[in-house]
A tleap script that builds the chain and sets N, CA, C and O, in Angstrom:
source leaprc.protein.ff14SB
mol = sequence {
  NMET ILE THR GLY LYS GLU LYS SER GLU LEU
  LEU ARG LEU ALA GLY LEU VAL ARG ARG HIE
  ALA HIE ALA PRO TYR THR ASN TYR ARG VAL
  GLY ALA SER LEU LEU THR SER GLY GLY LYS
  TYR PHE SER GLY CYS ASN VAL GLU ASN ALA
  ALA LEU THR THR THR SER HIE ALA GLU MET
  ASN ALA ILE ALA THR ALA VAL ALA ALA GLY
  GLU LYS SER LEU LYS ALA LEU LEU VAL LEU
  THR GLU THR ASP PRO PRO ALA PHE PRO CYS
  ALA ILE CYS ARG GLN SER LEU ALA GLU PHE
  ASP ARG GLY GLU MET LEU ILE LEU ALA ALA
  ASN THR ARG GLY GLU ILE ARG GLU THR ARG
  PHE ALA ASP LEU TYR PRO GLU MET PHE GLY
  PRO HIE LYS CLEU
}
set mol.1.N position { -197.182 91.582 -11.015 }
set mol.1.CA position { -197.234 92.060 -12.398 }
set mol.1.C position { -198.839 92.410 -12.222 }
set mol.1.O position { -199.355 93.385 -12.768 }
set mol.2.N position { -199.420 91.655 -11.544 }
set mol.2.CA position { -200.788 91.913 -11.534 }
set mol.2.C position { -201.255 92.123 -10.187 }
set mol.2.O position { -200.408 91.916 -9.318 }
set mol.3.N position { -202.689 92.576 -9.705 }
set mol.3.CA position { -202.478 93.290 -8.289 }
set mol.3.C position { -203.470 91.780 -7.988 }
set mol.3.O position { -203.730 90.957 -8.866 }
set mol.4.N position { -203.937 91.684 -6.464 }
set mol.4.CA position { -205.014 89.990 -6.192 }
set mol.4.C position { -206.289 91.479 -6.472 }
set mol.4.O position { -206.635 91.770 -5.328 }
set mol.5.N position { -206.735 92.045 -7.067 }
set mol.5.CA position { -208.460 92.522 -7.107 }
set mol.5.C position { -208.117 92.090 -8.629 }
set mol.5.O position { -208.840 91.228 -9.131 }
set mol.6.N position { -206.932 92.702 -9.489 }
set mol.6.CA position { -206.934 92.173 -10.739 }
set mol.6.C position { -207.256 90.587 -10.767 }
set mol.6.O position { -208.332 90.223 -11.241 }
set mol.7.N position { -206.489 89.802 -10.349 }
set mol.7.CA position { -206.620 88.142 -10.569 }
set mol.7.C position { -208.083 87.544 -10.018 }
set mol.7.O position { -208.685 86.567 -10.463 }
set mol.8.N position { -208.407 88.269 -9.106 }
set mol.8.CA position { -209.606 87.933 -8.611 }
set mol.8.C position { -210.853 88.276 -9.678 }
set mol.8.O position { -211.852 87.559 -9.718 }
set mol.9.N position { -210.694 89.379 -10.484 }
set mol.9.CA position { -211.501 89.597 -11.517 }
set mol.9.C position { -211.110 88.533 -12.670 }
set mol.9.O position { -211.940 87.709 -13.053 }
set mol.10.N position { -210.250 88.573 -13.019 }
set mol.10.CA position { -209.775 87.374 -13.697 }
set mol.10.C position { -210.312 86.359 -13.412 }
set mol.10.O position { -210.822 85.897 -14.433 }
set mol.11.N position { -210.519 85.612 -12.390 }
set mol.11.CA position { -210.971 84.149 -11.987 }
set mol.11.C position { -212.737 84.510 -12.112 }
set mol.11.O position { -213.357 83.734 -12.839 }
set mol.12.N position { -213.457 85.519 -11.512 }
set mol.12.CA position { -214.846 85.676 -11.343 }
set mol.12.C position { -215.030 85.641 -12.968 }
set mol.12.O position { -215.708 84.741 -13.463 }
set mol.13.N position { -214.585 86.362 -13.563 }
set mol.13.CA position { -215.156 86.578 -15.412 }
set mol.13.C position { -214.952 84.823 -16.097 }
set mol.13.O position { -215.707 84.176 -16.823 }
set mol.14.N position { -213.575 84.461 -15.480 }
set mol.14.CA position { -213.525 82.920 -16.423 }
set mol.14.C position { -214.475 82.323 -16.222 }
set mol.14.O position { -215.098 81.804 -17.148 }
set mol.15.N position { -215.046 82.181 -14.323 }
set mol.15.CA position { -215.473 81.313 -13.723 }
set mol.15.C position { -217.597 81.357 -14.702 }
set mol.15.O position { -218.416 80.462 -14.910 }
set mol.16.N position { -217.601 82.776 -14.966 }
set mol.16.CA position { -219.145 83.090 -15.511 }
set mol.16.C position { -219.266 82.665 -17.030 }
set mol.16.O position { -220.215 82.129 -17.601 }
set mol.17.N position { -217.910 83.098 -17.571 }
set mol.17.CA position { -217.915 82.782 -18.872 }
set mol.17.C position { -218.158 80.953 -19.209 }
set mol.17.O position { -218.975 80.257 -19.812 }
set mol.18.N position { -217.401 80.834 -18.723 }
set mol.18.CA position { -217.280 78.803 -18.841 }
set mol.18.C position { -218.335 78.389 -18.280 }
set mol.18.O position { -218.364 77.171 -18.455 }
set mol.19.N position { -219.761 78.924 -17.349 }
set mol.19.CA position { -221.160 78.257 -17.629 }
set mol.19.C position { -221.164 78.182 -19.180 }
set mol.19.O position { -221.283 77.060 -19.674 }
set mol.20.N position { -221.061 79.122 -19.899 }
set mol.20.CA position { -221.479 79.263 -21.340 }
set mol.20.C position { -220.888 78.162 -22.301 }
set mol.20.O position { -221.330 78.007 -23.440 }
set mol.21.N position { -220.015 77.519 -21.856 }
set mol.21.CA position { -218.905 76.969 -23.026 }
set mol.21.C position { -219.646 75.536 -23.706 }
set mol.21.O position { -220.628 75.084 -23.118 }
set mol.22.N position { -219.233 74.974 -24.726 }
set mol.22.CA position { -220.454 74.715 -25.155 }
set mol.22.C position { -219.356 73.241 -25.491 }
set mol.22.O position { -218.710 73.119 -26.532 }
set mol.23.N position { -219.359 72.184 -24.290 }
set mol.23.CA position { -218.863 70.878 -24.976 }
set mol.23.C position { -219.207 69.905 -24.866 }
set mol.23.O position { -218.629 69.164 -24.071 }
set mol.24.N position { -220.435 69.398 -25.694 }
set mol.24.CA position { -221.139 68.356 -25.646 }
set mol.24.C position { -220.723 67.290 -26.083 }
set mol.24.O position { -221.487 66.325 -26.074 }
set mol.25.N position { -219.344 67.154 -26.610 }
set mol.25.CA position { -218.430 66.125 -27.084 }
set mol.25.C position { -217.594 65.243 -25.973 }
set mol.25.O position { -217.624 64.023 -25.816 }
set mol.26.N position { -216.915 66.132 -25.324 }
set mol.26.CA position { -215.716 66.169 -24.532 }
set mol.26.C position { -216.473 66.642 -23.281 }
set mol.26.O position { -215.362 66.605 -22.752 }
set mol.27.N position { -217.072 66.941 -22.562 }
set mol.27.CA position { -217.544 68.195 -21.492 }
set mol.27.C position { -216.356 68.395 -20.923 }
set mol.27.O position { -215.926 67.910 -19.877 }
set mol.28.N position { -215.745 69.284 -21.816 }
set mol.28.CA position { -214.336 69.836 -21.050 }
set mol.28.C position { -214.747 71.164 -21.278 }
set mol.28.O position { -214.760 71.630 -22.417 }
set mol.29.N position { -215.141 71.921 -20.116 }
set mol.29.CA position { -215.365 72.926 -20.191 }
set mol.29.C position { -214.236 74.020 -19.816 }
set mol.29.O position { -213.605 74.032 -18.759 }
set mol.30.N position { -214.095 74.985 -20.936 }
set mol.30.CA position { -213.102 75.928 -20.426 }
set mol.30.C position { -213.708 77.492 -20.469 }
set mol.30.O position { -214.603 77.851 -21.235 }
set mol.31.N position { -213.078 78.293 -19.550 }
set mol.31.CA position { -213.712 79.681 -19.359 }
set mol.31.C position { -211.801 80.506 -19.172 }
set mol.31.O position { -210.898 80.116 -18.431 }
set mol.32.N position { -211.794 81.569 -20.058 }
set mol.32.CA position { -210.848 82.592 -20.164 }
set mol.32.C position { -211.223 83.677 -20.055 }
set mol.32.O position { -212.317 84.078 -20.449 }
set mol.33.N position { -210.170 84.492 -19.367 }
set mol.33.CA position { -210.327 86.178 -19.538 }
set mol.33.C position { -209.325 86.538 -19.150 }
set mol.33.O position { -208.538 86.040 -18.346 }
set mol.34.N position { -209.302 87.815 -19.954 }
set mol.34.CA position { -207.346 88.241 -20.191 }
set mol.34.C position { -207.896 89.797 -19.662 }
set mol.34.O position { -209.033 90.260 -19.565 }
set mol.35.N position { -206.459 90.404 -19.353 }
set mol.35.CA position { -206.666 91.682 -18.941 }
set mol.35.C position { -205.528 92.255 -19.819 }
set mol.35.O position { -204.391 91.860 -20.078 }
set mol.36.N position { -206.444 93.612 -20.274 }
set mol.36.CA position { -205.031 94.374 -21.323 }
set mol.36.C position { -204.410 95.212 -20.454 }
set mol.36.O position { -204.663 95.293 -19.252 }
set mol.37.N position { -203.575 95.852 -21.071 }
set mol.37.CA position { -202.634 96.974 -20.390 }
set mol.37.C position { -202.763 97.980 -19.982 }
set mol.37.O position { -202.049 98.697 -19.281 }
set mol.38.N position { -204.395 98.165 -20.727 }
set mol.38.CA position { -204.992 99.901 -20.894 }
set mol.38.C position { -206.352 99.255 -19.542 }
set mol.38.O position { -207.406 99.858 -19.341 }
set mol.39.N position { -205.964 98.037 -18.850 }
set mol.39.CA position { -206.808 97.300 -17.407 }
set mol.39.C position { -208.338 96.919 -18.353 }
set mol.39.O position { -209.072 96.134 -17.753 }
set mol.40.N position { -208.749 97.296 -19.445 }
set mol.40.CA position { -210.230 95.941 -19.864 }
set mol.40.C position { -210.062 94.603 -19.932 }
set mol.40.O position { -209.108 94.112 -20.536 }
set mol.41.N position { -210.830 94.000 -19.415 }
set mol.41.CA position { -210.912 92.614 -19.407 }
set mol.41.C position { -212.348 92.215 -21.069 }
set mol.41.O position { -213.266 92.793 -21.651 }
set mol.42.N position { -211.606 90.879 -21.101 }
set mol.42.CA position { -212.159 90.327 -22.165 }
set mol.42.C position { -212.358 89.073 -21.344 }
set mol.42.O position { -211.776 88.860 -20.280 }
set mol.43.N position { -213.490 88.014 -22.096 }
set mol.43.CA position { -213.480 86.601 -21.876 }
set mol.43.C position { -213.964 86.078 -22.954 }
set mol.43.O position { -214.679 86.705 -23.736 }
set mol.44.N position { -213.510 84.496 -23.145 }
set mol.44.CA position { -214.458 83.574 -23.784 }
set mol.44.C position { -214.112 82.232 -23.624 }
set mol.44.O position { -213.006 81.959 -23.156 }
set mol.45.N position { -215.081 81.149 -24.018 }
set mol.45.CA position { -215.410 80.045 -23.704 }
set mol.45.C position { -214.842 79.052 -25.086 }
set mol.45.O position { -214.365 79.381 -26.172 }
set mol.46.N position { -215.101 77.900 -24.558 }
set mol.46.CA position { -214.366 77.033 -25.837 }
set mol.46.C position { -215.615 76.809 -25.917 }
set mol.46.O position { -216.437 76.805 -25.001 }
set mol.47.N position { -215.889 76.475 -27.867 }
set mol.47.CA position { -216.860 75.772 -28.130 }
set mol.47.C position { -216.795 74.933 -29.089 }
set mol.47.O position { -216.331 75.133 -30.211 }
set mol.48.N position { -217.351 73.789 -28.587 }
set mol.48.CA position { -216.612 72.606 -29.217 }
set mol.48.C position { -217.907 71.987 -30.993 }
set mol.48.O position { -218.966 72.549 -31.271 }
set mol.49.N position { -217.517 71.222 -31.502 }
set mol.49.CA position { -218.216 71.265 -33.059 }
set mol.49.C position { -217.955 69.725 -33.417 }
set mol.49.O position { -216.952 69.014 -33.367 }
set mol.50.N position { -219.006 69.558 -33.719 }
set mol.50.CA position { -218.630 67.620 -33.690 }
set mol.50.C position { -217.570 67.084 -35.053 }
set mol.50.O position { -217.225 65.981 -35.479 }
set mol.51.N position { -217.283 68.552 -35.451 }
set mol.51.CA position { -216.036 68.136 -36.667 }
set mol.51.C position { -215.070 69.213 -35.351 }
set mol.51.O position { -214.939 70.432 -35.242 }
set mol.52.N position { -214.652 68.267 -34.689 }
set mol.52.CA position { -213.675 68.634 -33.687 }
set mol.52.C position { -212.345 69.458 -34.281 }
set mol.52.O position { -211.873 70.290 -33.506 }
set mol.53.N position { -211.769 69.322 -35.435 }
set mol.53.CA position { -210.720 70.052 -35.520 }
set mol.53.C position { -211.079 71.687 -35.677 }
set mol.53.O position { -210.244 72.587 -35.587 }
set mol.54.N position { -212.776 71.895 -35.980 }
set mol.54.CA position { -213.102 73.051 -36.081 }
set mol.54.C position { -213.437 73.736 -34.728 }
set mol.54.O position { -213.795 74.913 -34.787 }
set mol.55.N position { -213.394 73.405 -34.062 }
set mol.55.CA position { -213.932 73.706 -32.449 }
set mol.55.C position { -212.720 75.091 -31.813 }
set mol.55.O position { -211.535 75.186 -32.134 }
set mol.56.N position { -213.323 75.822 -31.066 }
set mol.56.CA position { -212.773 77.345 -31.018 }
set mol.56.C position { -212.217 77.439 -29.440 }
set mol.56.O position { -213.082 77.330 -28.571 }
set mol.57.N position { -210.699 77.651 -28.973 }
set mol.57.CA position { -210.856 77.466 -27.811 }
set mol.57.C position { -211.368 78.681 -26.967 }
set mol.57.O position { -212.119 79.532 -27.443 }
set mol.58.N position { -211.060 78.693 -26.109 }
set mol.58.CA position { -211.931 79.497 -24.629 }
set mol.58.C position { -210.564 80.726 -25.283 }
set mol.58.O position { -210.972 81.580 -26.070 }
set mol.59.N position { -209.142 80.740 -24.944 }
set mol.59.CA position { -208.425 81.771 -24.861 }
set mol.59.C position { -208.424 82.378 -26.602 }
set mol.59.O position { -208.337 83.578 -26.864 }
set mol.60.N position { -208.481 81.831 -27.133 }
set mol.60.CA position { -208.468 82.421 -28.679 }
set mol.60.C position { -209.963 82.806 -28.761 }
set mol.60.O position { -210.222 83.571 -29.690 }
set mol.61.N position { -210.808 82.500 -28.122 }
set mol.61.CA position { -212.189 83.640 -28.105 }
set mol.61.C position { -211.789 84.682 -27.502 }
set mol.61.O position { -211.744 85.734 -28.140 }
set mol.62.N position { -211.354 84.650 -25.959 }
set mol.62.CA position { -211.313 85.776 -25.529 }
set mol.62.C position { -210.315 86.923 -26.477 }
set mol.62.O position { -210.675 88.070 -26.743 }
set mol.63.N position { -209.093 86.344 -26.864 }
set mol.63.CA position { -208.430 86.990 -26.969 }
set mol.63.C position { -209.217 87.486 -29.104 }
set mol.63.O position { -208.913 88.528 -29.684 }
set mol.64.N position { -209.686 86.932 -29.406 }
set mol.64.CA position { -210.602 87.677 -30.680 }
set mol.64.C position { -211.517 88.615 -30.103 }
set mol.64.O position { -211.804 89.563 -30.834 }
set mol.65.N position { -212.105 88.578 -28.833 }
set mol.65.CA position { -213.126 89.509 -28.464 }
set mol.65.C position { -212.118 90.826 -27.877 }
set mol.65.O position { -212.494 91.939 -28.242 }
set mol.66.N position { -210.925 90.775 -27.036 }
set mol.66.CA position { -210.191 92.092 -27.344 }
set mol.66.C position { -209.973 92.744 -28.668 }
set mol.66.O position { -210.168 93.959 -28.674 }
set mol.67.N position { -209.587 92.159 -29.853 }
set mol.67.CA position { -208.666 92.216 -30.683 }
set mol.67.C position { -209.836 93.245 -31.958 }
set mol.67.O position { -209.505 94.087 -32.792 }
set mol.68.N position { -211.248 92.683 -31.596 }
set mol.68.CA position { -212.397 93.281 -32.075 }
set mol.68.C position { -212.861 94.716 -31.870 }
set mol.68.O position { -213.382 95.561 -32.599 }
set mol.69.N position { -212.321 94.649 -30.100 }
set mol.69.CA position { -212.515 95.826 -29.564 }
set mol.69.C position { -211.482 96.658 -29.192 }
set mol.69.O position { -211.274 97.263 -28.141 }
set mol.70.N position { -210.665 96.568 -30.571 }
set mol.70.CA position { -209.269 97.543 -30.573 }
set mol.70.C position { -208.118 97.216 -29.573 }
set mol.70.O position { -207.175 97.967 -29.324 }
set mol.71.N position { -208.278 96.314 -29.182 }
set mol.71.CA position { -207.217 95.754 -27.561 }
set mol.71.C position { -206.301 94.827 -28.471 }
set mol.71.O position { -206.740 93.969 -29.237 }
set mol.72.N position { -204.703 95.189 -28.232 }
set mol.72.CA position { -203.817 94.141 -28.569 }
set mol.72.C position { -202.329 94.043 -27.543 }
set mol.72.O position { -201.273 93.442 -27.737 }
set mol.73.N position { -202.729 94.795 -26.562 }
set mol.73.CA position { -201.572 94.219 -25.839 }
set mol.73.C position { -202.277 93.656 -24.267 }
set mol.73.O position { -202.905 94.251 -23.391 }
set mol.74.N position { -202.032 92.888 -24.350 }
set mol.74.CA position { -202.089 91.907 -22.925 }
set mol.74.C position { -201.238 91.963 -22.572 }
set mol.74.O position { -200.100 92.086 -23.025 }
set mol.75.N position { -202.154 91.783 -20.641 }
set mol.75.CA position { -201.656 91.924 -19.604 }
set mol.75.C position { -200.884 90.540 -18.983 }
set mol.75.O position { -199.685 90.299 -18.839 }
set mol.76.N position { -202.198 89.672 -18.655 }
set mol.76.CA position { -202.376 88.751 -18.496 }
set mol.76.C position { -203.940 88.113 -18.827 }
set mol.76.O position { -205.045 88.649 -18.919 }
set mol.77.N position { -203.431 86.595 -18.967 }
set mol.77.CA position { -204.217 85.691 -19.318 }
set mol.77.C position { -205.032 84.599 -18.193 }
set mol.77.O position { -204.279 83.845 -17.576 }
set mol.78.N position { -206.203 84.514 -17.970 }
set mol.78.CA position { -206.310 82.854 -16.669 }
set mol.78.C position { -207.278 81.974 -16.921 }
set mol.78.O position { -208.497 82.143 -16.901 }
set mol.79.N position { -206.639 81.004 -17.165 }
set mol.79.CA position { -207.565 79.515 -17.718 }
set mol.79.C position { -208.226 79.123 -16.618 }
set mol.79.O position { -207.649 78.753 -15.596 }
set mol.80.N position { -209.845 79.196 -16.795 }
set mol.80.CA position { -210.068 78.042 -15.326 }
set mol.80.C position { -211.263 76.802 -16.385 }
set mol.80.O position { -212.187 76.891 -17.193 }
set mol.81.N position { -210.413 75.685 -15.652 }
set mol.81.CA position { -210.762 74.880 -15.963 }
set mol.81.C position { -210.666 73.637 -14.860 }
set mol.81.O position { -210.198 73.922 -13.758 }
set mol.82.N position { -211.002 72.555 -15.062 }
set mol.82.CA position { -211.563 71.425 -13.671 }
set mol.82.C position { -210.490 70.354 -13.585 }
set mol.82.O position { -210.708 69.400 -12.838 }
set mol.83.N position { -209.253 70.413 -14.331 }
set mol.83.CA position { -208.233 69.633 -14.341 }
set mol.83.C position { -207.537 69.673 -12.940 }
set mol.83.O position { -207.934 70.437 -12.060 }
set mol.84.N position { -206.594 68.910 -12.788 }
set mol.84.CA position { -206.106 68.709 -11.179 }
set mol.84.C position { -204.677 68.002 -11.705 }
set mol.84.O position { -204.639 66.936 -12.320 }
set mol.85.N position { -203.762 68.636 -11.419 }
set mol.85.CA position { -203.773 70.690 -11.421 }
set mol.85.C position { -204.221 70.933 -12.877 }
set mol.85.O position { -204.269 70.274 -13.915 }
set mol.86.N position { -204.570 72.365 -12.415 }
set mol.86.CA position { -205.015 73.538 -13.710 }
set mol.86.C position { -203.961 73.336 -14.749 }
set mol.86.O position { -202.758 73.081 -14.692 }
set mol.87.N position { -204.803 73.531 -15.705 }
set mol.87.CA position { -204.549 73.304 -17.374 }
set mol.87.C position { -203.886 75.131 -17.864 }
set mol.87.O position { -204.543 76.167 -17.764 }
set mol.88.N position { -202.472 75.005 -18.363 }
set mol.88.CA position { -202.251 75.855 -18.825 }
set mol.88.C position { -202.752 75.701 -20.569 }
set mol.88.O position { -203.065 74.638 -21.105 }
set mol.89.N position { -202.723 77.011 -21.209 }
set mol.89.CA position { -203.416 77.043 -22.243 }
set mol.89.C position { -202.086 76.256 -23.481 }
set mol.89.O position { -200.865 76.414 -23.509 }
set mol.90.N position { -203.269 75.172 -24.628 }
set mol.90.CA position { -202.305 74.162 -25.074 }
set mol.90.C position { -201.497 74.449 -26.144 }
set mol.90.O position { -201.057 75.528 -25.746 }
set mol.91.N position { -201.088 74.311 -26.987 }
set mol.91.CA position { -200.078 74.702 -27.526 }
set mol.91.C position { -200.385 75.611 -28.735 }
set mol.91.O position { -199.666 76.605 -28.844 }
set mol.92.N position { -201.544 75.377 -29.848 }
set mol.92.CA position { -202.134 76.072 -30.332 }
set mol.92.C position { -202.294 77.266 -29.896 }
set mol.92.O position { -201.640 78.110 -30.508 }
set mol.93.N position { -203.322 77.858 -28.542 }
set mol.93.CA position { -203.505 78.621 -27.612 }
set mol.93.C position { -202.100 79.424 -27.358 }
set mol.93.O position { -202.091 80.647 -27.224 }
set mol.94.N position { -200.928 78.636 -27.306 }
set mol.94.CA position { -199.730 79.728 -27.122 }
set mol.94.C position { -199.256 80.569 -28.228 }
set mol.94.O position { -198.826 81.714 -28.368 }
set mol.95.N position { -199.508 79.527 -28.971 }
set mol.95.CA position { -199.043 80.811 -30.329 }
set mol.95.C position { -199.946 81.376 -30.401 }
set mol.95.O position { -199.522 82.523 -30.253 }
set mol.96.N position { -200.988 81.449 -30.533 }
set mol.96.CA position { -202.285 82.834 -30.590 }
set mol.96.C position { -201.530 83.842 -29.483 }
set mol.96.O position { -201.045 84.891 -29.908 }
set mol.97.N position { -201.452 83.565 -28.290 }
set mol.97.CA position { -200.652 84.397 -27.322 }
set mol.97.C position { -199.300 85.001 -27.875 }
set mol.97.O position { -199.037 86.198 -27.764 }
set mol.98.N position { -198.662 84.302 -28.334 }
set mol.98.CA position { -197.238 84.581 -29.029 }
set mol.98.C position { -197.601 86.081 -29.689 }
set mol.98.O position { -197.131 87.194 -29.456 }
set mol.99.N position { -198.244 85.798 -30.261 }
set mol.99.CA position { -198.956 87.319 -31.428 }
set mol.99.C position { -199.015 88.615 -30.802 }
set mol.99.O position { -198.694 89.661 -31.366 }
set mol.100.N position { -199.519 88.495 -29.382 }
set mol.100.CA position { -199.686 89.633 -28.616 }
set mol.100.C position { -198.831 89.779 -27.309 }
set mol.100.O position { -199.270 90.542 -26.449 }
set mol.101.N position { -197.753 89.178 -27.099 }
set mol.101.CA position { -196.683 89.112 -26.017 }
set mol.101.C position { -195.922 90.066 -25.738 }
set mol.101.O position { -195.198 90.286 -26.708 }
set mol.102.N position { -195.694 90.824 -24.804 }
set mol.102.CA position { -194.596 91.847 -25.002 }
set mol.102.C position { -193.443 91.630 -24.214 }
set mol.102.O position { -192.470 92.362 -24.391 }
set mol.103.N position { -193.411 90.717 -23.359 }
set mol.103.CA position { -192.276 90.559 -22.909 }
set mol.103.C position { -192.679 89.966 -21.599 }
set mol.103.O position { -192.004 89.108 -21.030 }
set mol.104.N position { -194.342 90.684 -20.919 }
set mol.104.CA position { -194.232 90.518 -19.490 }
set mol.104.C position { -195.737 90.267 -19.296 }
set mol.104.O position { -196.403 90.911 -18.485 }
set mol.105.N position { -196.347 89.091 -20.247 }
set mol.105.CA position { -197.404 88.754 -20.524 }
set mol.105.C position { -197.879 87.660 -19.398 }
set mol.105.O position { -197.394 86.570 -19.701 }
set mol.106.N position { -198.719 87.575 -18.117 }
set mol.106.CA position { -199.038 86.502 -17.225 }
set mol.106.C position { -199.533 85.797 -17.744 }
set mol.106.O position { -199.850 86.067 -18.902 }
set mol.107.N position { -199.825 84.699 -17.266 }
set mol.107.CA position { -200.335 83.189 -17.368 }
set mol.107.C position { -200.927 82.624 -15.767 }
set mol.107.O position { -200.306 82.493 -14.712 }
set mol.108.N position { -202.326 82.373 -16.088 }
set mol.108.CA position { -202.332 82.040 -14.608 }
set mol.108.C position { -203.604 80.854 -14.907 }
set mol.108.O position { -204.658 81.149 -15.470 }
set mol.109.N position { -203.307 79.669 -14.479 }
set mol.109.CA position { -204.336 78.533 -14.932 }
set mol.109.C position { -205.048 77.801 -13.523 }
set mol.109.O position { -204.412 77.109 -12.728 }
set mol.110.N position { -205.922 77.995 -13.460 }
set mol.110.CA position { -207.123 77.914 -12.376 }
set mol.110.C position { -207.575 76.477 -12.421 }
set mol.110.O position { -207.192 75.647 -13.244 }
set mol.111.N position { -208.480 76.269 -11.388 }
set mol.111.CA position { -209.475 75.231 -11.403 }
set mol.111.C position { -210.059 75.777 -10.811 }
set mol.111.O position { -209.708 76.810 -10.242 }
set mol.112.N position { -211.882 74.905 -10.713 }
set mol.112.CA position { -212.738 75.179 -9.991 }
set mol.112.C position { -212.575 74.865 -8.858 }
set mol.112.O position { -213.588 75.129 -8.211 }
set mol.113.N position { -211.703 74.371 -8.191 }
set mol.113.CA position { -211.419 73.748 -6.760 }
set mol.113.C position { -210.840 75.051 -5.714 }
set mol.113.O position { -210.904 75.175 -4.491 }
set mol.114.N position { -210.119 76.149 -7.044 }
set mol.114.CA position { -209.424 77.230 -6.292 }
set mol.114.C position { -208.254 76.890 -6.066 }
set mol.114.O position { -207.767 77.583 -5.172 }
set mol.115.N position { -207.323 75.858 -6.613 }
set mol.115.CA position { -206.033 76.316 -7.070 }
set mol.115.C position { -205.253 77.220 -8.385 }
set mol.115.O position { -205.477 77.163 -9.594 }
set mol.116.N position { -204.609 77.763 -7.883 }
set mol.116.CA position { -203.951 78.606 -9.033 }
set mol.116.C position { -202.610 78.540 -9.301 }
set mol.116.O position { -201.798 78.546 -8.375 }
set mol.117.N position { -202.249 78.474 -10.525 }
set mol.117.CA position { -200.628 78.278 -10.956 }
set mol.117.C position { -200.532 79.606 -11.645 }
set mol.117.O position { -201.511 80.186 -12.116 }
set mol.118.N position { -199.201 80.096 -11.682 }
set mol.118.CA position { -199.010 80.999 -12.465 }
set mol.118.C position { -197.383 80.738 -12.811 }
set mol.118.O position { -196.643 80.039 -12.118 }
set mol.119.N position { -196.991 81.445 -14.025 }
set mol.119.CA position { -196.075 81.903 -14.773 }
set mol.119.C position { -196.316 83.277 -16.005 }
set mol.119.O position { -197.307 83.878 -16.421 }
set mol.120.N position { -194.675 83.357 -16.306 }
set mol.120.CA position { -195.092 84.126 -17.426 }
set mol.120.C position { -194.708 83.856 -19.008 }
set mol.120.O position { -193.771 83.111 -19.298 }
set mol.121.N position { -195.121 84.199 -19.526 }
set mol.121.CA position { -195.862 83.414 -21.066 }
set mol.121.C position { -194.322 82.878 -21.349 }
set mol.121.O position { -194.074 81.726 -21.706 }
set mol.122.N position { -193.406 83.828 -21.146 }
set mol.122.CA position { -192.183 83.966 -21.965 }
set mol.122.C position { -191.374 82.620 -21.434 }
set mol.122.O position { -190.473 82.115 -22.103 }
set mol.123.N position { -191.806 82.096 -20.144 }
set mol.123.CA position { -191.590 81.122 -19.170 }
set mol.123.C position { -192.105 79.782 -19.487 }
set mol.123.O position { -191.500 78.721 -19.335 }
set mol.124.N position { -193.651 80.006 -20.083 }
set mol.124.CA position { -194.357 78.660 -20.485 }
set mol.124.C position { -193.716 78.105 -21.866 }
set mol.124.O position { -193.315 76.978 -22.159 }
set mol.125.N position { -193.775 79.496 -22.721 }
set mol.125.CA position { -193.122 79.244 -24.248 }
set mol.125.C position { -192.074 79.629 -24.678 }
set mol.125.O position { -192.150 80.391 -25.642 }
set mol.126.N position { -191.378 79.449 -24.415 }
set mol.126.CA position { -189.992 80.150 -24.528 }
set mol.126.C position { -189.616 80.241 -25.579 }
set mol.126.O position { -189.124 81.321 -25.906 }
set mol.127.N position { -189.672 79.380 -26.350 }
set mol.127.CA position { -188.865 79.398 -28.127 }
set mol.127.C position { -190.199 79.814 -28.618 }
set mol.127.O position { -190.952 78.879 -28.886 }
set mol.128.N position { -190.654 81.007 -28.794 }
set mol.128.CA position { -191.719 80.920 -29.415 }
set mol.128.C position { -191.229 81.283 -30.755 }
set mol.128.O position { -190.091 81.282 -31.223 }
set mol.129.N position { -192.463 81.620 -31.294 }
set mol.129.CA position { -192.749 81.799 -32.677 }
set mol.129.C position { -193.746 83.231 -33.155 }
set mol.129.O position { -194.925 83.194 -33.505 }
set mol.130.N position { -192.901 84.398 -33.046 }
set mol.130.CA position { -193.712 85.414 -33.215 }
set mol.130.C position { -193.728 86.386 -34.062 }
set mol.130.O position { -193.021 86.039 -35.008 }
set mol.131.N position { -194.167 87.450 -34.240 }
set mol.131.CA position { -193.481 88.778 -35.074 }
set mol.131.C position { -192.103 88.964 -34.867 }
set mol.131.O position { -191.481 89.757 -35.575 }
set mol.132.N position { -191.802 88.608 -34.373 }
set mol.132.CA position { -190.403 89.322 -34.195 }
set mol.132.C position { -189.533 88.382 -34.387 }
set mol.132.O position { -188.369 88.471 -33.995 }
set mol.133.N position { -190.142 87.103 -35.186 }
set mol.133.CA position { -189.051 85.959 -36.402 }
set mol.133.C position { -189.304 86.394 -37.763 }
set mol.133.O position { -188.898 85.791 -38.757 }
set mol.134.N position { -189.843 87.231 -37.772 }
set mol.134.CA position { -190.016 87.685 -39.384 }
set mol.134.C position { -189.424 88.695 -40.060 }
set mol.134.O position { -189.679 88.873 -41.251 }
savepdb mol mol.pdb
quit
């Protein structure tokens, strides 16, 4: 679904943006990068807030950046954390991704120790609610 070069670039970009995460409350730094069907890359990091419910997630920030640039067809998303095993997107982010899934999106969960897990989005979130349900 994606090439080794694309996977390496997703990992590199997520690592760069993860360094800028604002996580003073949980110290849970997340970087996310996505690849569009058109071959463009977009990244985002988590930005915590003292009112934790207003925290913005790295995946949602990457999506917002892509949409702001006019991109809505997502091919792959990589999430980079320190967790072992690597963490897939949370339920809120899965729902945000469902808005842009075209049936073949690849989701990669990586950690800072180099472990990478991957799955198709449809397998990660099989009973998703999305535009097709309206």
